[in-house]
C-alpha positions as CSV (number, residue, x, y, z in Angstrom):
1,X,24.2,-20.0,-47.8
2,X,25.2,-17.5,-44.9
3,X,23.8,-15.1,-46.9
4,X,20.4,-16.5,-47.8
5,X,20.4,-17.3,-43.9
6,X,20.8,-13.3,-43.5
7,X,18.2,-12.2,-46.3
8,X,15.8,-14.9,-44.4
9,X,16.2,-13.1,-41.0
10,X,15.8,-9.8,-42.1
11,X,12.5,-10.5,-43.7
12,X,11.2,-12.4,-41.0
13,X,12.4,-9.3,-38.8
14,X,10.1,-7.5,-41.2
15,X,7.0,-9.1,-40.5
16,X,7.6,-9.3,-37.3
17,X,7.7,-5.4,-37.6
18,X,4.6,-5.0,-39.8
19,X,2.7,-7.6,-38.0
20,X,0.7,-4.9,-35.8
21,X,-0.4,-3.1,-39.1
22,X,-1.2,-6.4,-40.4
23,X,-3.3,-7.4,-37.5
24,X,-5.0,-3.7,-37.7
25,X,-5.6,-4.0,-41.7
26,X,-7.2,-7.9,-41.2
27,X,-9.7,-6.3,-38.8
28,X,-10.6,-3.4,-41.0
29,X,-11.1,-6.0,-43.9
30,X,-13.3,-8.0,-41.1
31,X,-15.2,-4.7,-40.4
32,X,-15.9,-3.8,-44.0
33,X,-16.8,-7.6,-44.6
34,X,-14.4,-7.5,-48.2
35,X,-13.9,-11.4,-47.7
36,X,-17.4,-12.1,-46.9
37,X,-18.9,-10.4,-50.0
38,X,-16.2,-12.4,-51.8
39,X,-17.5,-15.7,-50.0
40,X,-20.9,-15.2,-50.7
41,X,-20.5,-14.3,-54.8
42,X,-18.0,-17.5,-54.5
43,X,-20.7,-19.8,-53.3
44,X,-23.4,-18.4,-55.8
45,X,-20.8,-18.9,-59.0
46,X,-20.5,-22.4,-57.6
47,X,-24.0,-23.2,-57.6
48,X,-24.5,-21.7,-61.1
49,X,-21.9,-24.0,-62.2
50,X,-23.9,-26.6,-60.5
51,X,-26.9,-25.8,-62.3
52,X,-25.3,-25.8,-65.9
53,X,-23.5,-28.9,-65.3
54,X,-27.1,-30.5,-64.2
55,X,-28.6,-28.8,-67.5
56,X,-26.4,-30.4,-69.7
57,X,-28.1,-33.5,-69.4
58,X,-31.5,-32.9,-67.8
59,X,-33.6,-30.3,-69.5
60,X,-36.8,-32.6,-69.4
61,X,-40.1,-31.5,-71.0
62,X,-43.5,-33.2,-69.6
63,X,-46.4,-32.5,-72.3
64,X,-49.7,-33.9,-72.0
65,X,-52.8,-33.6,-74.1
66,X,-56.5,-35.0,-73.9
67,X,-59.2,-34.6,-77.3
68,X,-62.7,-35.9,-77.5
69,X,-63.3,-36.7,-81.3
70,X,-66.4,-37.8,-83.5
71,X,-66.0,-39.9,-86.0
72,X,-68.2,-40.7,-88.9
73,X,-69.3,-44.0,-88.9
74,X,-69.0,-44.2,-85.1
75,X,-72.3,-43.5,-83.1
76,X,-70.0,-42.2,-80.3
77,X,-67.2,-40.0,-79.3
78,X,-64.3,-41.3,-78.2
79,X,-61.4,-39.9,-76.1
80,X,-57.6,-39.6,-76.6
81,X,-55.1,-39.2,-73.9
82,X,-51.1,-38.0,-75.2
83,X,-48.5,-38.1,-72.9
84,X,-44.8,-37.4,-73.7
85,X,-41.8,-36.7,-71.6
86,X,-38.5,-35.6,-73.3
87,X,-35.0,-34.8,-72.6
88,X,-32.2,-32.5,-74.1
89,X,-28.5,-33.9,-73.8
90,X,-25.6,-31.6,-74.5
91,X,-23.2,-34.8,-75.1
92,X,-21.1,-32.5,-77.4
93,X,-19.8,-29.7,-75.1
94,X,-21.6,-27.0,-76.5
95,X,-22.3,-25.4,-73.4
96,X,-18.8,-26.1,-71.4
97,X,-17.8,-22.5,-72.4
98,X,-20.4,-21.3,-69.8
99,X,-18.6,-23.3,-67.1
100,X,-15.4,-22.1,-68.0
101,X,-17.0,-18.7,-68.3
102,X,-18.1,-19.0,-64.7
103,X,-14.6,-19.9,-63.4
104,X,-12.7,-17.3,-64.9
105,X,-15.7,-14.6,-63.8
106,X,-15.1,-15.9,-60.1
107,X,-11.1,-15.4,-60.8
108,X,-12.1,-12.1,-62.0
109,X,-14.0,-11.1,-58.4
110,X,-10.8,-12.2,-56.5
111,X,-8.8,-9.6,-58.8
112,X,-11.2,-7.2,-57.9
113,X,-11.2,-7.9,-54.2
114,X,-7.5,-8.0,-54.6
115,X,-7.6,-4.4,-55.9
116,X,-10.0,-3.2,-53.5
117,X,-7.9,-4.6,-50.7
118,X,-4.8,-3.0,-52.3
119,X,-6.3,0.3,-52.3
120,X,-7.6,0.0,-48.8
121,X,-4.2,-1.1,-47.6
122,X,-2.2,2.5,-48.7
123,X,-5.1,4.7,-47.7
124,X,-4.8,2.9,-44.3
125,X,-1.4,3.1,-43.9
126,X,-1.6,7.0,-44.9
127,X,-4.0,7.4,-42.0
128,X,-2.1,5.8,-39.5
129,X,1.4,7.6,-40.5
130,X,-0.5,11.2,-40.5
131,X,-2.0,9.8,-37.0
132,X,1.8,8.8,-35.5
133,X,3.4,12.0,-36.7
134,X,0.6,13.9,-35.7
135,X,1.2,12.1,-32.0
136,X,4.9,13.1,-32.5
137,X,4.4,16.5,-33.4
138,X,2.6,16.8,-30.3
139,X,4.8,15.6,-28.0
140,X,7.7,17.5,-29.3
141,X,5.2,20.7,-28.9
142,X,4.3,20.1,-25.1
143,X,8.3,19.1,-24.7
144,X,9.3,22.4,-25.9
145,X,6.3,24.2,-24.1
146,X,7.2,23.0,-20.5
147,X,10.4,24.0,-21.6
148,X,9.7,27.3,-22.2
149,X,7.3,27.8,-19.5
150,X,10.4,27.6,-17.3
151,X,12.5,30.0,-18.9
152,X,9.1,32.3,-18.6
153,X,9.3,31.6,-15.1
154,X,12.9,32.9,-14.8
155,X,12.0,35.8,-17.0
156,X,9.4,36.8,-14.4
157,X,11.9,36.6,-11.5
158,X,13.7,38.8,-13.6
159,X,11.3,41.2,-14.1
160,X,10.9,42.0,-10.8
161,X,14.3,42.7,-10.4
162,X,14.1,45.1,-12.9
163,X,16.1,43.1,-15.3
164,X,13.4,42.7,-18.3
165,X,10.5,45.4,-19.0
166,X,7.1,44.0,-18.5
167,X,6.8,44.3,-22.1
168,X,9.3,41.8,-22.7
169,X,7.7,39.3,-20.7
170,X,4.3,40.3,-22.1
171,X,5.6,39.2,-25.5
172,X,7.2,35.7,-24.4
173,X,4.0,35.3,-23.0
174,X,1.9,35.5,-26.0
175,X,4.2,33.1,-27.8
176,X,3.2,30.4,-24.8
177,X,-0.1,31.0,-25.8
178,X,0.4,30.4,-29.4
179,X,2.2,27.2,-28.2
180,X,-0.8,26.1,-26.4
181,X,-3.1,27.0,-28.9
182,X,-1.3,25.2,-31.5
183,X,-1.2,21.8,-28.5
184,X,-5.0,22.1,-28.4
185,X,-5.3,22.0,-32.5
186,X,-3.3,18.5,-32.4
187,X,-4.9,17.3,-29.9
188,X,-8.5,17.4,-31.7
189,X,-6.9,16.5,-35.0
190,X,-5.4,13.2,-32.8
191,X,-8.9,12.7,-31.2
192,X,-10.7,12.8,-34.8
193,X,-7.9,10.8,-36.5
194,X,-8.3,8.1,-33.7
195,X,-12.1,8.1,-34.0
196,X,-12.0,7.9,-37.7
197,X,-9.4,4.7,-37.2
198,X,-11.4,2.7,-34.9
199,X,-14.5,3.0,-37.0
200,X,-12.3,0.3,-39.4
201,X,-10.9,-1.6,-36.5
202,X,-12.9,-1.0,-33.2
203,X,-11.1,-2.0,-29.7
204,X,-7.8,-2.2,-31.9
205,X,-4.7,-0.6,-30.8
206,X,-3.5,1.8,-33.6
207,X,-0.1,0.6,-34.7
208,X,3.0,2.6,-34.9
209,X,4.5,2.3,-38.5
210,X,8.0,0.9,-37.0
211,X,9.8,-0.6,-40.5
212,X,11.7,1.5,-42.6
213,X,14.1,-0.9,-44.3
214,X,13.3,-2.7,-47.6
215,X,13.4,-6.8,-47.7
216,X,11.9,-7.1,-51.6
217,X,13.3,-6.6,-55.0
218,X,11.3,-4.5,-57.6
219,X,10.6,-7.9,-59.4
220,X,8.8,-9.0,-56.1
221,X,6.9,-5.7,-56.5
222,X,6.0,-5.7,-60.1
223,X,4.8,-9.4,-59.8
224,X,2.3,-8.1,-57.8
225,X,-0.2,-6.6,-60.6
226,X,-4.1,-7.2,-60.1
227,X,-5.0,-4.8,-62.5
228,X,-2.8,-7.1,-64.9
229,X,-3.9,-9.6,-64.1
230,X,-7.4,-8.7,-63.9
231,X,-7.6,-7.4,-67.5
232,X,-5.9,-10.9,-68.6
233,X,-8.8,-12.7,-67.0
234,X,-11.2,-10.2,-68.7
235,X,-9.7,-10.9,-72.1
236,X,-9.4,-14.5,-71.5
237,X,-13.5,-14.4,-71.0
238,X,-14.1,-13.2,-74.1
239,X,-12.2,-15.4,-75.8
240,X,-14.0,-18.2,-74.2
241,X,-17.4,-16.9,-75.0
242,X,-16.4,-16.6,-79.0
243,X,-15.1,-20.3,-78.6
244,X,-18.1,-21.0,-77.1
245,X,-20.3,-19.3,-80.3
246,X,-17.9,-21.2,-82.3
247,X,-19.5,-24.3,-81.3
248,X,-22.7,-23.2,-81.2
249,X,-23.7,-25.5,-84.1
250,X,-23.0,-28.4,-82.4
251,X,-26.1,-30.7,-82.0
252,X,-28.3,-31.6,-78.9
253,X,-29.4,-35.3,-78.4
254,X,-33.0,-35.4,-77.7
255,X,-34.5,-38.8,-76.0
256,X,-38.1,-39.3,-75.1
257,X,-41.0,-41.7,-73.9
258,X,-44.8,-41.5,-75.1
259,X,-47.7,-42.4,-74.3
260,X,-51.0,-42.3,-75.8
261,X,-54.3,-44.3,-74.6
262,X,-57.1,-44.6,-77.1
263,X,-60.8,-44.7,-77.0
264,X,-61.1,-45.4,-80.5
265,X,-62.8,-48.7,-80.9
266,X,-61.8,-49.1,-84.1
267,X,-58.0,-49.1,-82.8
268,X,-55.7,-52.1,-81.5
269,X,-55.0,-50.2,-78.4
270,X,-53.3,-47.9,-76.6
271,X,-49.7,-46.7,-77.9
272,X,-46.1,-46.4,-76.8
273,X,-43.2,-45.3,-78.4
274,X,-39.6,-44.4,-77.4
275,X,-37.4,-41.8,-79.5
276,X,-33.7,-40.6,-79.9
277,X,-32.7,-37.9,-82.5
278,X,-30.6,-35.1,-83.1
279,X,-31.4,-31.5,-82.6
280,X,-29.2,-29.1,-84.7
281,X,-29.4,-25.5,-84.7
282,X,-29.8,-23.7,-88.1
283,X,-28.1,-20.1,-88.3
284,X,-26.2,-20.6,-85.1
285,X,-22.6,-19.5,-84.6
286,X,-22.8,-15.6,-85.9
287,X,-19.2,-15.6,-87.4
288,X,-19.6,-11.4,-87.1
289,X,-20.7,-11.7,-83.2
290,X,-17.7,-14.3,-82.6
291,X,-15.0,-11.9,-84.1
292,X,-16.2,-8.6,-82.5
293,X,-15.5,-10.8,-79.4
294,X,-11.8,-11.6,-80.0
295,X,-11.8,-8.0,-81.3
296,X,-12.4,-7.4,-77.8
297,X,-10.3,-9.3,-76.4
298,X,-7.1,-8.1,-78.2
299,X,-8.1,-4.6,-77.1
300,X,-8.1,-5.7,-73.6
301,X,-4.5,-7.4,-73.9
302,X,-3.6,-4.2,-76.1
303,X,-3.5,-2.7,-72.8
304,X,-1.5,-5.1,-70.6
305,X,1.6,-2.5,-71.5
306,X,-0.3,0.4,-69.7
307,X,-0.7,-1.2,-66.8
308,X,2.8,-2.8,-66.6
309,X,4.0,1.0,-67.4
310,X,1.7,2.4,-64.5
311,X,3.0,-0.5,-61.9
312,X,6.6,0.3,-63.0
313,X,5.7,4.0,-62.5
314,X,4.5,3.5,-59.3
315,X,7.1,1.2,-58.1
316,X,10.0,4.2,-59.2
317,X,7.5,6.9,-57.4
318,X,7.5,5.0,-53.9
319,X,11.5,3.9,-54.4
320,X,12.8,7.3,-55.6
321,X,10.6,9.3,-52.4
322,X,12.0,6.6,-49.6
323,X,15.8,7.4,-51.1
324,X,15.3,10.6,-51.5
325,X,13.8,10.9,-48.0
326,X,16.8,8.6,-46.7
327,X,19.3,11.2,-47.5
328,X,17.2,13.8,-45.9
329,X,16.9,12.5,-42.8
330,X,21.1,11.9,-42.6
331,X,21.4,15.4,-43.3
332,X,18.8,16.7,-40.8
333,X,20.2,14.7,-38.0
334,X,23.9,15.7,-38.7
335,X,22.4,19.5,-38.8
336,X,20.2,19.1,-35.4
337,X,23.3,18.8,-33.1
338,X,24.5,22.3,-34.4
339,X,21.0,23.7,-33.8
340,X,20.1,22.6,-30.4
341,X,24.1,23.9,-29.8
342,X,23.1,27.3,-31.1
343,X,20.0,27.4,-29.6
344,X,21.1,26.6,-25.5
345,X,23.6,29.2,-26.2
346,X,20.7,31.8,-27.2
347,X,18.8,30.6,-24.3
348,X,21.4,31.6,-22.4
349,X,22.3,34.8,-23.9
350,X,18.3,35.8,-24.2
351,X,18.1,35.2,-20.3
352,X,21.2,37.7,-19.8
353,X,19.7,39.9,-22.2
354,X,23.1,39.3,-24.8
355,X,20.4,39.3,-27.5
356,X,17.0,40.0,-28.5
357,X,13.7,38.7,-28.3
358,X,13.2,38.2,-31.6
359,X,17.0,36.7,-32.2
360,X,16.0,34.4,-29.1
361,X,12.3,33.1,-31.1
362,X,14.1,32.9,-34.4
363,X,16.6,30.4,-33.5
364,X,14.0,28.5,-31.4
365,X,11.9,28.1,-34.1
366,X,14.4,27.1,-36.9
367,X,15.2,24.2,-34.2
368,X,11.7,23.8,-33.8
369,X,11.2,23.1,-37.7
370,X,14.1,20.8,-37.8
371,X,12.9,18.6,-35.4
372,X,9.3,18.4,-37.3
373,X,10.9,17.6,-40.8
374,X,13.0,15.1,-39.2
375,X,9.7,13.3,-37.6
376,X,7.3,13.6,-41.7
377,X,10.5,12.4,-43.2
378,X,10.9,9.7,-41.0
379,X,7.3,8.7,-41.0
380,X,7.3,9.2,-44.9
381,X,10.8,6.5,-44.9
382,X,8.6,4.4,-43.0
383,X,5.4,4.9,-44.9
384,X,7.2,4.2,-48.4
385,X,8.9,0.9,-46.6
386,X,5.9,-0.1,-45.2
387,X,4.2,-0.6,-48.6
388,X,6.9,-1.7,-50.7
389,X,7.7,-4.4,-48.5
390,X,3.8,-5.6,-47.7
391,X,2.6,-5.2,-51.6
392,X,5.7,-7.1,-52.8
393,X,5.2,-9.6,-50.5
394,X,1.7,-10.3,-51.4
395,X,0.1,-10.8,-47.8
396,X,-2.1,-8.1,-48.0
397,X,-4.4,-10.1,-50.5
398,X,-4.2,-13.2,-48.8
C-alpha cells in the first residue's frame, strides 16, 4: 500500500513538472486549430449519419401527369390526370452498414488527429529543448566572458609593468573578441527560436523541461499506438463495407398512394389506390468485389506487426538514449571538479607567467567543453523523459 502511494505521488509530481509544457502544447493546438477541425468534421459526420437514418424510411417520390384523349365514338376529347406518391423503406437494414462505416470513419479521423498531435508534441519538445539549451549555453559563455575580462584587466596591469608583452595581451584580447562573437550568435539564435515558438503559442511563456525521471512503464508506452489503432479501424471499415455488399440482395419495401381523375364520360368516376410491395435487386451483392474488400482488410491487418515493432523500436531507442545520457551525465559531473580545479591552478600559473598562453587556453576550452556537454546531456535526458512520460500517459491525445 505504501509503495502504491509513493508511485502515485511520483506520478503527480511528474504531472506538475510537465504542467508548463502541456499548457504550452495545448495553446499550440488551439493556435493551429487541430481540435476545431476535428469538431467540424465530427459535426458533418453526425449530420451525414442522421441523413442516412432518415433515408431508411423517407425516400419519397411524387409523380404527376396530365393527358388529353380522343376516343372513337365520343364527340369530345377528355382529360386524364394521374398523381402518385411513393416511399421506399429499408425495413430489413440493408443500408445499416453505412451508419457503421460513418462511425468508424469518425474514429479513424480521431486517431489520425492523435497521430498529428503526437508528431506536433515531439517537434515542439525538441524546439523547446534546443531553445533552453541555447539559453543555458549563452549564460555559460557570458560567465566565461566576464571571468576572462577580469583576467584581461589584470594582464593589462602586468603589461604596463613590463611583466608580459603587448603581443600576449593582444592574443588574449582576440580570444575575448571570439567569445563575444559566439555570445552574439547565440543571442541571435535565441531571438529567432523565441519568435518561432511564439508563433505557435503567442504571449505564452516558453517552459523549461524540468522533469528528468521516468514514471511510466514500457507497457504503458506501447499501449499508446494511434497508428496501429488507425490501421485496425481502416481494416474494420473495409469489412463493414464488404458486409454491406453481402446484404445488398435484401429487398426494399415500397408503399404508395395514387389518384386518377378521369374526364371520360363513360367511366365510373375517379380512381384511388394504395399499394405495398417488395423491390428485390437482381445481380446484386457482387461476390468478387466483396472478396476484394475482405482481402484488402486482411492485408491491412497483416501490417499490425510492423506497427507494433516500430513502436517497440521507438521506445527502445528513447529509453536507451535516456539511460546512456544518464551514465554520461554521472561521468561528466564527476570529472567537472577536476577540470575546474585544474583551470583555477592554470589561471594562477598563467598570471604568474609559469605557463604559456596556449596551455592556459587549452585548459580553459577543455573545461568549457565539459560544461557544455553537461548542459547537452541534461537537456537530452529531460527531453527523452518528457516524451516517454507524456506519450505513455496519453495526456497529449486529450
